[in-house]
MIBATOR-38707 format. One line per 3 residues: their letters; for each residue x negated, y, z negated of N, C-alpha, C, O, CB. Coordinates in steps of 0.2 Angstrom, whole numbers. Each point is the difference from the previous one (the first is absolute). Glycine has a CB too. Layout:
REM residues N
A) X/Y/Z/X/Y/Z/X/Y/Z/X/Y/Z/X/Y/Z  ... .
END
This chain:
REM residues 145
XXX) -35/-77/-10/1/7/0/8/-4/-1/3/-5/2/-14/15/8  14/-2/-16/6/-2/0/6/0/5/0/6/3/-5/-6/-12  11/-5/11/3/1/7/4/10/-2/3/3/5/1/-21/1 .
XXX) -6/20/-11/7/5/1/-8/6/1/1/6/1/15/-11/-11  -23/3/10/-1/4/4/-5/-2/7/-4/3/3/6/4/-15  1/-12/13/-1/-2/10/5/5/2/-2/5/1/0/-19/1 .
XXX) 9/11/-2/5/3/-3/-2/6/5/-2/0/6/4/-5/-18  0/11/6/-3/7/1/-5/2/8/-1/3/5/1/-3/-21  -3/-4/12/-8/1/6/5/0/7/1/6/2/-15/-14/-10 .
XXX) 17/4/10/2/-5/5/8/6/5/2/1/5/-8/-18/-15  8/20/4/4/2/2/-3/10/2/2/3/5/6/-17/-12  -12/16/2/-3/3/0/0/1/7/4/3/3/-8/-6/-14 .
XXX) -4/-2/14/-4/-2/7/8/3/4/0/5/2/-11/-18/-6  15/9/4/6/-2/5/1/11/2/-2/3/5/11/-19/-14  -5/18/0/2/7/2/-3/4/5/2/2/5/0/-3/-15 .
XXX) -9/1/7/-5/3/5/-2/-3/6/-5/3/3/2/1/-13  6/-9/13/-2/-1/5/7/1/3/-1/-2/6/-9/-5/-8  16/8/1/7/2/-1/1/-8/7/0/-1/6/1/20/-9 .
XXX) 1/-23/-3/0/-5/1/9/-4/-4/0/-3/-5/-17/5/6  22/-1/1/7/0/-6/-1/-9/-2/-5/-4/1/18/16/7  -5/-14/-13/-1/-5/-5/-1/-5/8/-4/-4/0/13/7/-15 .
XXX) -5/-1/19/3/-7/3/-6/-5/5/0/-6/0/13/13/0  -21/-1/3/-5/1/1/-3/-4/-7/-4/-5/3/6/15/5  -2/-10/-13/-2/-1/-8/2/-7/1/-4/-5/0/6/16/-9 .
XXX) 3/-12/10/7/-6/-2/-4/-7/6/-3/-6/-2/18/16/0  -15/-7/8/-3/-5/6/-9/-1/-1/-3/-3/3/14/7/7  -13/0/-16/-6/1/4/-5/-4/-8/-5/-3/0/8/17/11 .
XXX) 1/-12/-16/-3/-1/-7/-5/-9/0/-6/-1/-1/18/9/-5  -8/-11/7/-3/-5/4/-5/-3/2/-2/-6/-3/7/8/5  -10/2/3/-7/4/-1/-6/1/-4/-6/-1/0/13/4/3 .
XXX) -2/-1/-9/-7/2/-2/0/-2/-6/-5/1/-4/3/8/11  9/-14/-9/-3/-3/-8/-2/-6/2/0/-1/6/7/6/-15  -10/-12/3/-2/-4/0/0/-3/-5/3/3/-4/-7/-1/11 .
XXX) 1/-7/-8/4/-8/-5/6/0/-2/5/-1/3/-16/-2/-9  11/3/-2/8/0/-5/3/3/4/4/-3/4/-6/4/-18  -1/10/16/4/-1/2/4/3/5/5/3/0/-7/-6/-9 .
XXX) -2/0/16/0/-3/6/11/-5/-2/6/0/0/-28/-1/4  17/-2/-6/3/-7/-3/8/-1/-5/4/-4/-1/-18/2/0  15/9/-1/6/4/-5/3/0/7/4/-4/3/-10/13/-14 .
XXX) 3/-2/13/5/4/5/3/-4/5/6/1/2/-12/8/-3  1/-14/4/5/-7/7/4/-3/-5/5/-2/3/-16/-4/6  12/4/-16/5/-4/-1/4/5/-4/0/-2/-5/-7/-10/6 .
XXX) 11/19/-1/1/3/-2/5/6/5/5/3/-1/-16/-10/-7  7/5/15/3/7/6/6/-3/4/3/4/4/-14/1/-1  13/-11/-4/9/1/-1/3/6/-4/4/4/1/-5/-16/0 .
XXX) -1/10/-4/4/5/-8/-3/9/-4/2/3/-5/-2/-18/2  -5/18/10/1/3/0/3/5/5/0/-2/5/-6/-2/-13  8/8/8/1/4/4/-4/6/2/0/2/6/8/-8/-8 .
XXX) -12/12/-5/-1/5/5/-5/0/-4/0/-5/-4/9/11/9  -17/-1/-5/-3/1/-2/-2/0/-6/-5/-4/-1/7/7/9  2/2/-13/3/2/-6/0/-9/-5/-4/-2/-4/13/17/12 .
XXX) -1/-19/-4/-2/-6/-1/-7/-6/-2/-2/-4/-4/11/8/11  -10/-2/-2/-6/-3/1/-7/-2/-8/-2/-4/-3/6/11/18  -7/3/-14/-4/0/-5/3/-1/-7/-4/-3/-3/-3/11/11 .
XXX) 14/-6/-11/3/-4/-6/-1/-8/0/-3/-2/-5/12/12/5  -6/-16/6/-2/-6/1/-7/-1/-4/-2/-3/-6/9/4/18  -11/3/-7/-12/-4/-2/1/3/-6/-1/-3/-5/-10/6/18 .
XXX) 15/4/-14/-3/2/-10/4/-2/-4/-2/-1/-6/-3/10/7  11/-10/1/5/-5/-4/-11/-8/-5/-3/0/-5/24/1/22  -22/-7/-10/-3/-4/2/-5/2/-8/-1/-1/-6/3/0/22 .
XXX) -5/7/-10/-8/2/-1/0/2/-10/-5/-1/-4/3/8/22  6/-6/-19/-1/1/-6/-3/-1/-6/3/-5/-3/2/6/9  -12/3/-10/-6/-5/-4/7/1/-5/5/4/-2/-22/-1/5 .
XXX) 13/-13/-7/2/-1/-4/0/6/-9/0/6/1/-4/-18/9  4/11/-12/3/4/-9/2/-7/-3/4/-4/1/3/19/1  -14/-13/-11/5/-8/-2/8/7/-4/-1/6/0/-13/-22/-6 .
XXX) 20/11/5/5/3/-2/3/-7/-6/-2/-6/-1/4/15/15  3/-6/-16/5/-7/-4/8/5/3/2/4/5/-12/-10/-22  12/3/13/7/0/1/6/8/-1/5/3/2/-8/-17/-7 .
XXX) -3/15/-2/1/8/-1/-4/2/3/-5/-1/-4/10/3/-6  -8/1/15/-2/5/5/6/0/9/1/4/5/-17/-8/-13  17/-1/7/5/-1/4/6/2/-3/4/3/3/-9/-11/3 .
XXX) 6/7/-13/13/2/0/-5/7/-2/1/4/3/16/-16/-12  -23/13/4/1/6/-2/-1/8/4/2/6/-1/-4/-15/-9  -3/6/18/0/5/7/7/6/-1/6/-2/-1/-12/-10/12 .
XXX) 6/15/-10/6/8/0/-5/3/4/-5/1/-1/13/3/-12  -2/-2/23/-3/5/5/-1/9/-5/5/2/-2/3/-11/14  -13/12/-12/-2/5/-6/0/3/8/5/-3/2/-14/-1/-16 .
XXX) 6/8/20/0/3/6/0/-2/6/4/0/3/-7/6/-8  -3/-10/8/-2/-3/4/4/-6/2/-1/-5/-3/-10/10/-2  17/-7/11/4/-3/-1/-6/-8/2/0/-5/-3/12/15/6 .
XXX) -16/-9/5/-4/-5/0/-3/-2/-5/1/-5/-3/-2/8/12  -4/4/-11/-4/-7/-5/2/-7/-5/0/-6/-1/-6/17/1  10/-4/-1/7/-5/-6/1/-8/4/-1/-5/-4/11/17/1 .
XXX) -9/-13/9/4/-1/3/-6/-10/2/0/-6/-1/7/24/5  -12/-11/-2/-7/-5/1/-3/-3/-8/-2/-5/-1/-3/14/13  5/-6/-14/-1/-3/-10/2/-6/-5/-3/-3/-4/4/13/4 .
XXX) 7/-8/3/5/-7/-3/-2/-5/6/-1/-5/-2/13/12/-4  -12/-5/12/1/-5/4/-6/-5/-1/0/-6/-1/6/14/10  -12/-3/-7/-7/-8/-5/5/-3/-6/2/-5/1/-18/14/-2 .
XXX) 16/-4/-3/3/-2/-7/3/-7/-2/-2/-4/-4/4/14/5  3/-10/3/4/-5/2/-4/-8/2/-1/-5/-2/9/16/4  -10/-7/6/-3/-7/2/-8/-3/-4/-3/-6/-1/8/10/14 .
XXX) -7/1/-16/-5/-3/-6/3/-2/-2/-6/-3/0/-1/7/-3  13/-8/-2/2/3/-5/5/-11/1/2/-4/-4/-1/26/3  -2/-22/13/2/-4/0/13/0/1/4/-4/2/-22/0/-11 .
XXX) 20/9/7/6/-1/0/0/-2/9/-4/0/5/8/10/-17  2/-10/11/5/1/7/1/2/3/0/6/-4/4/-8/3  -3/4/9/1/7/1/6/6/-5/0/6/-2/-3/-12/15 .
XXX) 10/1/-16/5/3/-1/1/1/-8/4/1/-4/2/-5/15  -11/2/-12/-3/4/-8/-4/4/0/-1/4/-4/1/-13/-1  -5/10/12/-1/6/-2/3/7/5/-2/5/-1/-8/-12/-6 .
XXX) 16/5/14/1/6/2/8/1/-6/5/3/2/-13/-3/14  8/-4/-20/4/1/-9/-4/8/-3/1/6/-2/1/-25/-2  -10/12/3/-5/7/-5/3/7/5/4/4/-3/-19/-11/0 .
XXX) 12/7/8/-1/6/4/6/6/-2/0/6/-1/-5/-14/12  10/2/-11/9/5/0/-4/4/-6/-2/5/1/16/-15/3  -13/7/-9/1/-1/-7/-5/8/-3/1/4/-5/0/-21/5 .
XXX) -5/17/4/-7/5/-3/0/8/5/-4/5/0/-6/-17/-1  18/12/4/6/1/3/1/7/-6/-1/0/-6/5/-14/12  -2/20/-1/4/4/-1/10/-2/-1/2/-1/6/-14/8/0 .
XXX) 17/-7/-10/5/-1/0/3/1/5/3/-5/1/-4/6/-10  2/3/14/4/1/5/-4/-6/7/3/-3/3/1/18/-8  -12/-15/5/0/-5/6/-1/-7/-5/2/-4/3/-8/12/8 .
XXX) 4/-11/-17/5/-4/-2/8/-4/1/2/-6/0/-10/12/-5  10/1/7/8/-4/1/0/-1/7/5/-4/2/2/9/-11  -9/-3/14/-2/3/6/-2/-9/0/4/-4/3/-8/21/-3 .
XXX) -1/-20/-3/-4/-5/3/3/-6/-1/-1/-5/3/-8/11/-5  16/-5/-4/5/-4/-4/5/-2/6/2/-6/0/-4/11/-12  4/0/16/7/-1/5/-3/-2/5/4/-3/5/5/12/-8 .
XXX) -17/-9/4/-2/-1/11/-7/-2/-4/-4/4/1/10/6/11  -6/-17/-16/-11/1/0/1/-3/5/4/-3/3/-11/1/-15  -2/3/12/-3/-3/7/-2/-7/-2/0/-3/-6/-5/15/10 .
XXX) 4/-13/1/-5/-8/1/-9/1/-2/-3/-4/-4/11/1/16  -12/8/-9/-5/-1/-2/-4/4/-1/2/5/3/0/-13/0  -7/9/-4/-4/8/-4/-1/3/6/-1/6/-2/-5/-11/-8 .
XXX) 6/4/15/-1/7/5/9/3/2/1/5/4/-17/-10/3  23/0/-10/4/5/3/2/6/-7/2/5/-1/3/-16/11  -8/4/-16/2/4/-6/-5/9/1/2/5/-2/1/-20/-8 .
XXX) -6/14/12/-9/5/1/7/7/5/2/5/-2/-19/-18/6  18/10/0/7/4/6/3/4/-4/0/6/-2/4/-15/11  -2/2/-11/6/4/-4/2/5/-4/4/4/1/-5/-10/0 .
XXX) -4/3/-6/-2/6/-7/-4/5/5/0/6/-2/-3/-15/-10  -1/8/16/-2/11/3/5/5/4/-1/6/1/-10/-11/2  16/-2/-2/6/5/4/4/1/-7/5/1/2/-4/-7/11 .
XXX) -1/6/-19/4/0/-8/-1/6/-3/3/4/-2/-3/-16/-1  -12/10/4/1/4/-4/-6/11/1/-6/2/3/10/-21/-12  1/20/6/-5/7/2/-8/1/-2/-3/2/-5/16/4/3 .
XXX) -15/-7/6/-7/0/-1/3/6/-8/0/-4/-5/-11/2/21  12/10/-17/-3/5/-5/4/0/-4/-3/4/-4/-2/3/8  11/-9/-7/6/-6/-4/-3/-1/-6/-1/-6/0/6/0/10 .
XXX) -6/8/-17/0/-1/-3/1/-6/-4/6/-1/-2/-6/11/5  -5/-16/-5/3/-7/3/3/-2/-9/-1/-6/-3/-11/2/18  14/9/-17/0/-2/-11/6/-1/0/4/5/0/-13/3/-8 .
X) 11/-14/6/7/-2/-1/5/4/-6/6/-2/-1/-12/-10/4 .
END
């Protein structure tokens, strides 16, 4: 099962049962198994909320595709920021790029105003990059430069 689908199922089940994000954070370890549980345990000190946990798990369990450097460098944001982030992150990891190069590549594919923001205050991790991009990128904005 894809991690995204499992997290959506877990989140929906929690909503139906009126469980809040604090409850999810305290209890998700009861439902995770194998490498997902191991990854959660290894990362739990760096996780501040349920959305961060979802991002970290999804980043870790992305499905690999065969890619090349031009796929990475030419990939630009079109409309969906989350899709762009996950595709470009996955591509960079498959290529064995350093975290710094991946962050720079993520930024290169963004509109000019966000590139400038990321250059002034560069994020130090993919999760931090996504948070900054989400807070700076209006979902309905035309992304052509």
